[in-house]
N, C-alpha and C positions, 0 to 999 in steps of 0.2 A: 286412336278412333274412338269417338266419344259419345259411350250409352247412356241410356236411362235405364232405371229400373221402374218397373210402374206395377202399380196395382187399383182398384179401384172399390168403390161398397159402395152398392145403388139398391134404390127402392121394390127391386124387385128383379125376377130373372130375367125378362124378356124386355128390352126398350122398345121393340114393335106392339107392344098389346101398352106402351104408353108411362111405361117406369123411366125412372133420371139417377144420374148421379145426386150420389150427398156426401161423395169422398170419393180424393189424391192424393194421393203419395206415392215420389220418386226419388230417388237416389240415383246420384249422378256417375259415373264412372267413366275418367281416359287413360284411354292404353291399362283398360283391366285393372286400373286403381281405381280403390275411394278419392272422391277430392274433396266429401265434409259436406259438399251442398244438395241440402235435398229443396223438395217440393212438397209442404202439404199445405192441405186446403177441406174443410168442412162448405157444405153446398145445399143450402135451402130448394127442393128439388120444386115448389109447387103443388105437390099433392102428397098423398099420403102413405108413409111407409108400410109394407105387409110384414105384419107379423112373423109370419115362416121365414123372411130377410134379419127383421129385426132381433128376432133368437140363434141368427149366426154372426151378424156382426155387431150388437149392441147397440147401435145407433138408433134413438128414440126423436118421432116429431118434434119432442120439447127441444130436443138437443140441435138442431137446425134448424131453426125454427128463425132464426133472428142473423144466420148465417148467409154471406152475398147469396147474390142466386149464379150461376154458372156465366151469364154474358156479365156479369161483374169482374171478374176474374178472367175469363176467357184469355184474354194477351196474354195474361203472365203466363198464364202455364202456357200458352203457345208458345212464346216466347224462348221457353224452360226447355220444351222437346223441341224444336224443329229443328229439322237436318241431324240428327241425332236418330243411332239403333233403337230403339224400344224391344226390349231383355219384357215378357210378359206371359204372365201364368194362362193357359186359356187364353192367347191372343186375340182370338176370335171375339171373345163376350166383350173385354175392355175397349178394345176398337171398336167394335162396334156403337157399344154407351158413348164414347166420344165422337162419332162420328156422328151423330141421331145428336148429341148436345149442336155440333159446329153446322149441321146441315138447318136446326129452327134458329141458330142463334144467326146465321147469314141470311135465313128469310126475312129478320125481322131489322135487317139491320143494313145502312148504304154506306158501310165500310168496305175493303178489299175483304174479300172472304178467307175465313181461315179453313185447313185442310182440305179433301179430306187425308188423314192422316198416313194412306201409303202414300200417296204423292211426293212426300213432304220426308219422312222417316220411312229404313229400315225397320223391318219385325221379324224380332224372330219370338216365334214362342214354344220358351222351356216345354211344355208340357208336352207337346210333339215332339221336342229331342230328348224330355225322358225317356217316351214312348219308341223310338227310333233304340236308346239305348237298352231298357229295359221292357222287353217285350214281354205282354201278359201280365206285369205285375203292376201294384197300384205304384199310381204317380204322383198325387197330390202330393201340396208341396210338405203336412207332415209325414205320410210316409217318405218322401227325399229326402227329408233331416233326418230319420232314422238310421237309412241308408247310409247314410254318408255324412252320421255320426256330427250331429252339428242341433248346439243345444236351442229347443224352440219351447222351452219349459214358460216359461215370460210370456207362451199365447196363447191365453187363455180363450177368447173372442176373436174376431179376423176383424183385422185392422189394414189399413190402407197403403198406413207408411211404415209401421212393424210387416205388414209381412212384406214390405218391398224392400226394407232392410236382409230382410231370411231370404227370400228369392237370389239377394245378390252375391248371398255366399253360398247359398247349392247353386245357383249358376255358376261362379268360380271352381265346386270343388268339380261340377260334374263334369267340366270342357279342362280339369289339370291345371286351373291357379291355385295361385298361395292365396289364404285367405287370410291364415292367421296375423300377419304385418301388417295386416290389410280395414279387418274389423276389431273395434275395442274391444281388449280380452281379460278385462281388467275383471276386477273377481272380487266379492262382497265379501264381507268379513264371514259369513257361514258358509263360503266356498263356491257361490251360484256364481253365474256372467251375468252380470249386468245387460240391459239390453241396451240397443244403440249404435250407431258408427259414428268414431271421429278419426281423424287424421293426432298421431303423435309422436311430431319430431323429436329426435334425441339430438342433444349437439354433446361434442368432447372436448374439451379444453386439452388447449397444444399437449402433447407431448402426456399423456391424460389415458394414451389407448392402449390395452395390455397385449400382450399376443401370447395365449397361450399353447404348450405343445403339446399332443393328442397321445395318452396315456396307450402299453401296449395292447389294453384290451378295445382301446379306441382303434389302434390302426389295423388291428383284425378284422373289426363289423365293417372299416373301411375297406379293405381289400374285398370282405365277402359280397358286399353291395358290387362296388366293379365289378369282379368276376362275375357277378345276374345280371347285369347292362350287358356284359362282353356276351354273354349264355344268349341273351335275349335278340338284342342288335345284332352281333357280332365284329362289332368296333366298341370302346370307348372311350367320348370326345375326352377323359379327365385323365386320360392316359398321358402321363407324363410331365403331367401340371404340376403335381405337385411332388416329382420325387421320390414315390412311392414304389419302392418294386412290385409286380401284380403278385 
């Protein structure tokens, strides 16, 4: 399954008031594994960015003045997301802005129409997913990072690609997936985590793979974990696999 974890930044809160996209960030997952492919683009919105919006994402009018128009990046963006499941926090907001941009684009050119999003992509709203899992609690991205013990200390201002990377980790944690082997967990000299996602291939020379025998405390911890699984599920698929008695 191909999923695109996506976030946008805008000139203001509502596209019905003429607000536009100014940044799109997205990361690709296939079968719940990050592929390393990303899409990131700043956009000239052809209008002023509201001061309140700048205070949130830090993107100024000067920053995007020389960036391409949405019409210039639309085909490449659409090729990246078409046919995928889009994983978005507060999806109606982002999808609403994307569809608004596509509708304006389609009305101004004779080429085949792009969109609307829901007719070409599945959409998963992680905000609604979080509300279903944690009713009555704060479920913004910062709150979810704290709840799932995900380091977002490098997130001072909102940014589309950074937020998409963080949301990918949050989504995998919320839905029971492994994230440690997928995201860049390398550490800085100060012990902090570096931002960003990358694939980290591991190569082992022939005959160089060692096998470690578990210690008695490790075996005891293993048995306790199996007992907990049996107690909750009634059976344990690992029974008999490793030859360790219950």
